PADO-18975 format. One record per residue (C-alpha): x, y, z; chain; residue in three letters. Coordinates in nm, 3 decimals. Each point is the difference from the previous one (the first is absolute). Example, Ala and Ser with C-alpha at 12.3 -4.5 7.8 and 13.67 -1.06 7.14 Angstrom:
# residues 2
REC        xx        yy        zz   cadena   residuo
REC     1.230    -0.450     0.780        A       ALA
REC     0.137     0.344    -0.066        A       SER
# end
This chain:
# residues 314
REC        xx        yy        zz   cadena   residuo
REC    -0.040     0.019     0.005        A       MET
REC     0.168     0.323    -0.092        A       THR
REC    -0.048     0.274     0.258        A       VAL
REC    -0.110     0.329    -0.128        A       ARG
REC     0.146     0.314     0.087        A       SER
REC    -0.171     0.127     0.318        A       ILE
REC    -0.189     0.349     0.027        A       ASP
REC     0.236     0.223     0.226        A       PRO
REC    -0.275     0.073     0.248        A       GLU
REC    -0.058    -0.401     0.038        A       VAL
REC     0.376    -0.047     0.009        A       ALA
REC     0.023     0.259     0.275        A       THR
REC    -0.258    -0.180     0.233        A       MET
REC     0.146    -0.300    -0.065        A       LEU
REC     0.357     0.067     0.090        A       ALA
REC    -0.121     0.175     0.310        A       ALA
REC    -0.223    -0.326     0.107        A       LEU
REC     0.273    -0.252    -0.060        A       ASP
REC     0.237     0.230     0.187        A       SER
REC    -0.256     0.081     0.278        A       GLY
REC    -0.242    -0.288     0.025        A       PHE
REC     0.129    -0.233     0.300        A       PRO
REC     0.098    -0.352    -0.136        A       ASP
REC    -0.257    -0.188     0.132        A       VAL
REC     0.200    -0.345     0.002        A       THR
REC     0.249     0.182     0.271        A       ALA
REC    -0.303     0.034     0.239        A       HIS
REC    -0.243    -0.165     0.196        A       THR
REC    -0.372     0.013    -0.060        A       PRO
REC    -0.055     0.190     0.270        A       GLN
REC     0.301     0.260    -0.085        A       GLN
REC    -0.145     0.039    -0.361        A       MET
REC    -0.323     0.132     0.152        A       ARG
REC     0.168     0.247     0.235        A       GLU
REC     0.205     0.134    -0.265        A       LEU
REC    -0.258     0.017    -0.281        A       VAL
REC    -0.221     0.174     0.258        A       GLY
REC     0.249     0.256     0.067        A       ALA
REC     0.054     0.090    -0.382        A       ARG
REC    -0.368     0.084    -0.009        A       ARG
REC    -0.126     0.343    -0.048        A       GLY
REC    -0.307     0.155     0.162        A       PRO
REC    -0.349    -0.142    -0.036        A       ALA
REC    -0.123     0.062    -0.337        A       SER
REC    -0.370     0.241    -0.018        A       THR
REC    -0.007    -0.012    -0.405        A       GLU
REC    -0.180    -0.054    -0.183        A       PRO
REC    -0.311     0.108     0.267        A       PRO
REC    -0.248    -0.291     0.076        A       MET
REC    -0.363     0.061     0.122        A       ARG
REC     0.085    -0.233     0.275        A       SER
REC     0.280    -0.202     0.117        A       VAL
REC    -0.079    -0.292     0.259        A       GLU
REC     0.239    -0.229     0.204        A       ASN
REC    -0.183    -0.306     0.144        A       THR
REC     0.039    -0.351    -0.015        A       ARG
REC    -0.147    -0.318    -0.140        A       VAL
REC    -0.139    -0.193     0.250        A       PRO
REC     0.213    -0.297     0.128        A       GLY
REC     0.259     0.142    -0.271        A       GLY
REC     0.242     0.272    -0.119        A       PRO
REC    -0.016     0.383     0.033        A       ALA
REC    -0.145     0.171    -0.298        A       VAL
REC     0.007     0.397    -0.109        A       ARG
REC    -0.302     0.083    -0.204        A       VAL
REC    -0.007     0.281    -0.251        A       TYR
REC    -0.285     0.166    -0.154        A       ARG
REC     0.050     0.238    -0.262        A       PRO
REC    -0.175     0.296    -0.084        A       GLU
REC    -0.203    -0.167    -0.283        A       SER
REC    -0.367    -0.053    -0.043        A       ASP
REC    -0.173    -0.300    -0.119        A       GLY
REC     0.043    -0.369     0.140        A       VAL
REC     0.356    -0.051    -0.023        A       LEU
REC     0.216    -0.333    -0.060        A       PRO
REC     0.183    -0.094     0.315        A       VAL
REC     0.323    -0.108    -0.043        A       VAL
REC     0.223    -0.199     0.293        A       VAL
REC     0.351     0.093    -0.035        A       PHE
REC     0.282    -0.162     0.145        A       ALA
REC     0.358     0.209     0.017        A       HIS
REC     0.329    -0.109    -0.096        A       GLY
REC     0.327    -0.046     0.229        A       GLY
REC     0.095    -0.347    -0.081        A       GLY
REC    -0.239    -0.170     0.221        A       PHE
REC     0.210     0.100     0.300        A       VAL
REC    -0.035     0.394     0.048        A       PHE
REC    -0.222     0.329    -0.093        A       CYS
REC    -0.349     0.026     0.116        A       ASP
REC    -0.294     0.216    -0.019        A       LEU
REC     0.185     0.340     0.032        A       ASP
REC     0.260    -0.100    -0.252        A       SER
REC    -0.264    -0.041    -0.276        A       HIS
REC    -0.236     0.286     0.104        A       ASP
REC     0.089     0.208    -0.266        A       GLY
REC    -0.046    -0.252    -0.295        A       LEU
REC    -0.334    -0.095     0.145        A       CYS
REC    -0.132     0.313     0.012        A       ARG
REC     0.127     0.039    -0.386        A       GLU
REC    -0.165    -0.293    -0.079        A       LEU
REC    -0.315     0.059     0.179        A       ALA
REC    -0.022     0.371    -0.220        A       GLN
REC     0.107    -0.107    -0.328        A       ARG
REC    -0.176    -0.348    -0.001        A       VAL
REC    -0.302     0.158     0.182        A       GLY
REC    -0.027    -0.294     0.238        A       ALA
REC    -0.042    -0.061     0.380        A       VAL
REC     0.378    -0.141     0.071        A       VAL
REC     0.011    -0.234     0.316        A       VAL
REC     0.400    -0.021     0.067        A       SER
REC     0.077    -0.328     0.210        A       VAL
REC     0.269     0.018     0.255        A       ASP
REC     0.080    -0.393    -0.022        A       TYR
REC     0.176    -0.205     0.203        A       ARG
REC     0.389     0.037    -0.046        A       LEU
REC     0.254    -0.307    -0.070        A       ALA
REC     0.247    -0.152     0.150        A       PRO
REC    -0.246     0.005     0.278        A       GLU
REC    -0.288    -0.114    -0.180        A       HIS
REC     0.106    -0.170    -0.328        A       PRO
REC    -0.232    -0.037    -0.287        A       GLY
REC    -0.266    -0.059    -0.065        A       PRO
REC    -0.088     0.229     0.306        A       ALA
REC     0.029     0.301    -0.197        A       ALA
REC    -0.217    -0.126    -0.278        A       ALA
REC    -0.222    -0.124     0.208        A       ASP
REC    -0.051     0.341     0.187        A       ASP
REC    -0.058     0.148    -0.344        A       VAL
REC    -0.264    -0.277    -0.038        A       SER
REC    -0.156     0.088     0.328        A       ALA
REC    -0.034     0.401    -0.089        A       ALA
REC    -0.160    -0.110    -0.350        A       LEU
REC    -0.288    -0.166     0.171        A       ASP
REC    -0.021     0.263     0.295        A       TRP
REC    -0.011     0.289    -0.309        A       ALA
REC    -0.238    -0.204    -0.182        A       HIS
REC    -0.235    -0.015     0.285        A       ALA
REC     0.034     0.361     0.097        A       ARG
REC     0.048     0.194    -0.366        A       ALA
REC    -0.336     0.166     0.008        A       ALA
REC     0.072     0.156     0.339        A       ASP
REC     0.285     0.169    -0.196        A       TRP
REC    -0.216     0.071    -0.322        A       GLY
REC     0.192    -0.279    -0.153        A       GLY
REC    -0.132    -0.243    -0.240        A       ASP
REC     0.062    -0.353     0.124        A       PRO
REC    -0.029    -0.127    -0.346        A       ASP
REC     0.307     0.208    -0.117        A       ARG
REC     0.260    -0.144     0.225        A       LEU
REC     0.374     0.015    -0.092        A       VAL
REC     0.303    -0.150     0.148        A       LEU
REC     0.290     0.217    -0.024        A       ALA
REC     0.372     0.008     0.119        A       GLY
REC     0.349     0.143    -0.081        A       ASP
REC     0.316    -0.254    -0.001        A       SER
REC    -0.060    -0.242     0.280        A       ALA
REC    -0.354     0.125     0.015        A       GLY
REC    -0.072    -0.060    -0.360        A       GLY
REC     0.070    -0.359     0.088        A       ASN
REC    -0.232     0.009     0.276        A       LEU
REC    -0.304     0.137    -0.182        A       ALA
REC     0.097    -0.259    -0.292        A       ALA
REC    -0.024    -0.281     0.261        A       CYS
REC    -0.283     0.108     0.174        A       ALA
REC    -0.211     0.040    -0.361        A       ALA
REC     0.093    -0.381    -0.024        A       ILE
REC    -0.099    -0.084     0.349        A       ALA
REC    -0.345     0.180    -0.018        A       THR
REC    -0.086    -0.237    -0.315        A       VAL
REC     0.158    -0.328     0.189        A       ARG
REC    -0.226     0.092     0.293        A       ARG
REC    -0.323     0.125    -0.147        A       GLY
REC     0.072     0.378     0.171        A       GLY
REC    -0.117     0.303    -0.177        A       PRO
REC     0.047     0.071    -0.375        A       VAL
REC     0.238     0.265    -0.079        A       VAL
REC    -0.016     0.208    -0.269        A       ALA
REC     0.359     0.072    -0.101        A       ALA
REC     0.362    -0.085     0.156        A       GLN
REC     0.254     0.304    -0.042        A       LEU
REC     0.347    -0.166     0.033        A       LEU
REC     0.278     0.299    -0.002        A       ILE
REC     0.351    -0.126    -0.067        A       TYR
REC    -0.105    -0.304     0.171        A       PRO
REC     0.210    -0.281     0.192        A       VAL
REC    -0.141    -0.307    -0.182        A       ILE
REC     0.237    -0.243     0.135        A       ASP
REC     0.387    -0.145     0.088        A       ASP
REC     0.114    -0.107    -0.355        A       ASP
REC     0.294     0.242    -0.015        A       PHE
REC     0.125    -0.139    -0.355        A       ASP
REC    -0.140     0.243    -0.228        A       SER
REC     0.161     0.252    -0.261        A       GLU
REC    -0.154     0.284     0.248        A       SER
REC     0.188    -0.100     0.291        A       TYR
REC     0.325    -0.059    -0.190        A       ARG
REC     0.012     0.358    -0.146        A       THR
REC    -0.170     0.201     0.274        A       TYR
REC     0.107    -0.227     0.304        A       GLY
REC     0.215     0.275     0.136        A       SER
REC     0.027     0.368     0.001        A       GLY
REC    -0.359     0.074    -0.070        A       TYR
REC    -0.111     0.015     0.414        A       TYR
REC    -0.206    -0.311    -0.024        A       ASN
REC     0.280    -0.261     0.021        A       THR
REC    -0.015    -0.392    -0.066        A       GLU
REC     0.183    -0.017     0.345        A       ALA
REC    -0.269     0.186     0.145        A       ALA
REC    -0.281    -0.215    -0.139        A       MET
REC     0.197    -0.299     0.095        A       ARG
REC    -0.017     0.130     0.385        A       TRP
REC    -0.371     0.093    -0.051        A       TYR
REC    -0.112    -0.360    -0.111        A       TRP
REC     0.239    -0.151     0.250        A       SER
REC    -0.189     0.169     0.265        A       HIS
REC    -0.405    -0.035    -0.156        A       TYR
REC     0.070    -0.358    -0.159        A       ALA
REC     0.290    -0.148     0.192        A       PRO
REC    -0.091    -0.345    -0.116        A       GLY
REC    -0.054     0.135    -0.409        A       GLY
REC    -0.273     0.170    -0.153        A       ALA
REC    -0.154    -0.374    -0.079        A       ARG
REC    -0.366     0.072    -0.040        A       ASP
REC    -0.277     0.269    -0.110        A       GLU
REC    -0.041     0.096     0.370        A       THR
REC     0.331     0.215    -0.036        A       VAL
REC     0.066     0.027    -0.360        A       ALA
REC    -0.256     0.011    -0.247        A       PRO
REC     0.194    -0.152    -0.317        A       SER
REC     0.014    -0.312     0.178        A       ARG
REC    -0.419    -0.034    -0.006        A       ALA
REC    -0.097    -0.317    -0.188        A       PRO
REC    -0.281     0.195    -0.182        A       SER
REC    -0.081     0.382    -0.017        A       LEU
REC    -0.351    -0.057    -0.159        A       ALA
REC    -0.260     0.230     0.171        A       GLY
REC     0.264     0.272     0.146        A       VAL
REC    -0.075     0.378    -0.045        A       ALA
REC     0.102     0.149    -0.297        A       PRO
REC     0.330     0.165     0.031        A       ALA
REC     0.232     0.310    -0.037        A       VAL
REC     0.339    -0.067     0.014        A       VAL
REC     0.240     0.264     0.052        A       VAL
REC     0.390    -0.029    -0.024        A       THR
REC     0.288     0.190    -0.019        A       ALA
REC     0.277    -0.046    -0.256        A       GLU
REC     0.291     0.043     0.219        A       PHE
REC    -0.123    -0.237     0.262        A       ASP
REC     0.161    -0.351     0.100        A       PRO
REC    -0.391    -0.131    -0.014        A       LEU
REC    -0.094     0.152    -0.318        A       CYS
REC    -0.016    -0.337    -0.197        A       ASP
REC    -0.175    -0.186     0.255        A       SER
REC    -0.274     0.253     0.021        A       GLY
REC    -0.049    -0.018    -0.428        A       HIS
REC     0.044    -0.392     0.098        A       ARG
REC    -0.307     0.000     0.235        A       TYR
REC    -0.215     0.194    -0.195        A       ALA
REC     0.051    -0.257    -0.333        A       GLN
REC    -0.106    -0.271     0.234        A       GLN
REC    -0.309     0.210     0.085        A       LEU
REC    -0.074     0.058    -0.369        A       ALA
REC     0.092    -0.373    -0.068        A       ASP
REC    -0.264    -0.050     0.260        A       ALA
REC    -0.291     0.203    -0.202        A       GLY
REC     0.039     0.293     0.285        A       ILE
REC    -0.013     0.335    -0.191        A       PRO
REC     0.314     0.175     0.116        A       VAL
REC     0.145     0.351    -0.094        A       ARG
REC     0.371     0.054     0.030        A       THR
REC     0.210     0.309    -0.007        A       HIS
REC     0.386     0.023     0.047        A       ARG
REC     0.137     0.352     0.142        A       PHE
REC     0.316     0.040    -0.225        A       ASP
REC     0.287     0.133     0.146        A       GLY
REC    -0.138    -0.016     0.362        A       LEU
REC     0.111    -0.218     0.287        A       PHE
REC    -0.171    -0.261     0.255        A       HIS
REC    -0.186     0.228     0.274        A       GLY
REC     0.006     0.324    -0.161        A       PHE
REC    -0.352     0.110     0.087        A       LEU
REC     0.135     0.022     0.331        A       ALA
REC     0.197     0.307    -0.103        A       PHE
REC    -0.252     0.256    -0.067        A       PRO
REC     0.244     0.252    -0.083        A       THR
REC     0.079    -0.161    -0.329        A       LEU
REC    -0.143     0.142    -0.253        A       SER
REC    -0.103    -0.313    -0.177        A       HIS
REC    -0.231    -0.081     0.275        A       VAL
REC    -0.301     0.206    -0.056        A       GLY
REC    -0.030    -0.131    -0.351        A       PRO
REC     0.085    -0.338     0.117        A       ALA
REC    -0.297     0.023     0.230        A       LEU
REC    -0.261     0.134    -0.221        A       ASP
REC     0.068    -0.296    -0.234        A       ARG
REC    -0.004    -0.280     0.257        A       ILE
REC    -0.343     0.168     0.092        A       ALA
REC    -0.079     0.000    -0.322        A       GLY
REC     0.006    -0.335    -0.078        A       LEU
REC    -0.163    -0.100     0.326        A       THR
REC    -0.303     0.203    -0.085        A       ARG
REC    -0.001    -0.161    -0.344        A       ASP
REC    -0.017    -0.325     0.156        A       VAL
REC    -0.277     0.104     0.253        A       LEU
REC    -0.197     0.158    -0.290        A       GLY
REC     0.027     0.347     0.179        A       VAL
REC    -0.085     0.302    -0.195        A       ARG
REC     0.217     0.325     0.054        A       ASP
REC    -0.370     0.190     0.061        A       ASP
REC    -0.062    -0.285     0.300        A       GLU
REC     0.292     0.167     0.179        A       ARG
REC    -0.034     0.375     0.013        A       THR
REC     0.126     0.123     0.331        A       THR
REC    -0.198     0.281     0.177        A       ARG
# end
């Protein structure tokens, strides 16, 4: 694979991340949580929401519910944050959830799932499934539509959303209208061209991914409860939006999974953000983020059949 020239703004960001982000392999999970938390800026208040509620699924995870300033009955997005299954939380992805709520025109339920290694897989995916059931039952309370549920997540959260989308079919749970997988962690197959080309020097590394998997699935990603690509059948799962980034070791696995879904007869929309790296949406100062969010929201609205005039803000 030939590496294209990098936009100067992206190159500057990558250089700062590669020199400044802690090496996960040199720290314990608890140390990483503390280091990542210390790097976090002030809590986001943008874009503004009609309401933001912190609550808990009975017997399950804490959640944060975002209601945008949109009219009508809205889709409900159950969102799982990234962080290698090991760190990050509701606060780390507050800004992204607000952006999705506003741009899609949807209620967003962000899930504070259990983290590895204290809770290895599939505990986190089980928490997302519990939040899905709860959101389905509560949707009308927020002006949401229980028939337009979306499972979404970025990075490790993309894995959890995909696994929950499979699990709800297997157990006869709520019908999901769409799954939005943003540069998802699909499996622990490190033998791909994108891993070989972008496995170091592009922020997210092969070494880091091996560390994450060692904590989340120490016995290996052997089945669909922790690796959606291991599912013997994907028939009946929700239509998907699969978003990847070019300079990401996970890029190829994301596209392979999209092809698996398509081969199973599942409608799939894919988009690769060329010239960008894993996790880029976490850096809103990057000029590419706004247009990327618009593209992701548009693809999601397209799957849901949401017209632009249905998401008019006050």
